[in-house]
C-alpha positions in Angstrom: -10.7 0.6 14.4 -11.7 -2.7 16.1 -13.0 -4.0 12.8 -9.7 -3.3 11.1 -7.8 -5.1 13.9 -10.2 -8.0 13.7 -9.9 -8.2 9.9 -6.1 -8.2 10.2 -6.2 -11.0 12.8 -8.5 -13.1 10.7 -6.3 -12.5 7.6 -3.2 -13.5 9.5 -4.9 -16.7 10.8 -6.1 -17.6 7.3 -2.6 -17.1 6.0 -1.1 -19.3 8.7 -3.5 -22.2 8.6 -4.3 -22.3 4.9 -1.0 -22.4 3.1 -1.0 -21.1 -0.5 1.8 -21.9 -2.8 2.3 -19.7 -5.8 3.9 -21.3 -8.9 7.3 -19.8 -9.7 6.0 -18.8 -13.1 3.5 -16.4 -11.5 5.7 -15.1 -8.7 6.7 -11.8 -10.5 3.1 -11.0 -11.2 2.0 -11.6 -7.6 5.0 -9.6 -6.3 4.1 -6.6 -8.5 0.5 -7.0 -7.6 1.3 -7.0 -3.9 3.5 -3.9 -4.3 0.7 -2.1 -6.1 -1.8 -3.1 -3.4 0.7 -1.9 -0.7 1.1 1.4 -2.6 -2.7 1.9 -2.6 -2.9 1.1 1.1 -0.1 3.5 2.1 -1.8 6.2 -0.1 -5.1 5.6 1.7 -3.4 5.8 5.1 -1.7 9.1 4.1 -5.1 10.5 2.8 -6.7 9.4 6.1 -4.1 11.3 8.1 -4.6 14.4 6.0 -8.4 14.1 6.3 -9.3 13.7 2.6 -9.7 9.9 2.3 -12.4 8.7 -0.1 -13.3 5.1 -0.2 -14.3 5.1 -3.9 -10.9 6.5 -4.9 -9.2 3.9 -2.7 -11.0 0.9 -4.1 -10.6 2.0 -7.7 -6.9 2.7 -7.2 -6.4 -0.5 -5.3 -8.0 -2.7 -8.0 -6.9 -0.7 -11.0 -3.2 -0.3 -9.9 -3.0 -4.0 -9.0 -4.5 -5.2 -12.3 -2.5 -2.8 -14.5 0.8 -3.7 -12.7 0.2 -7.4 -13.1 -0.8 -6.8 -16.8 2.4 -4.9 -17.5 4.4 -7.6 -15.8 2.7 -10.2 -18.0 3.2 -8.2 -21.2 6.8 -7.7 -20.3 7.2 -11.4 -20.0 5.6 -12.0 -23.3 7.9 -9.4 -25.0 11.0 -10.6 -23.2 11.4 -7.3 -21.3 11.5 -7.3 -17.5 8.8 -4.6 -17.1 8.1 -5.9 -13.6 11.4 -4.3 -12.5 10.1 -0.8 -13.5 6.9 -1.4 -11.6 8.9 -2.5 -8.5 11.0 0.7 -8.6 7.9 2.9 -9.3 5.8 1.4 -6.5 8.8 1.2 -4.1 9.4 5.0 -4.6 5.7 5.8 -4.1 5.5 3.7 -0.9 8.5 5.5 0.6 7.1 8.9 -0.5 3.7 8.1 1.1 5.5 6.8 4.3 7.6 10.0 4.4 4.5 12.2 4.1 2.6 10.2 6.8 5.6 10.6 9.1 5.6 14.4 8.5 1.9 14.7 9.1 2.1 12.7 12.4 5.2 14.6 13.6 3.6 18.0 12.8 0.4 17.0 14.5 2.3 15.9 17.6 4.5 19.0 17.6 1.5 21.3 17.3 -0.4 19.3 20.0 2.6 19.6 22.3 2.8 23.4 21.7 -0.9 23.7 22.4 -0.5 22.1 25.8 2.4 24.4 26.7 0.3 27.5 25.8 -2.4 26.5 28.4 0.2 26.4 31.2 
């Protein structure tokens, strides 16, 4: 857990002190790629809470989803079809579904933990 917090702090510091500007032409690709990455991260968090997290599945999903989403956005631009909008909707729905499942798991664990404490009294 300490490594995760340290990595997050380092990432935030790098983001603050090394500004990166993304050309407007690539902004939709980066946005879709970030949503795909967030979807993979939320899926990994959900799997971790359920106890069935596997690092190889996470890495392959993280890289694969991000690249495929960016490729679809690129192909949509070349065809004149806003395919990135479909990816935004799909990944947005999946992020909220994963968050909802994580919330349920945490609430059920806390509820069963509280009931367990009351039985001992």
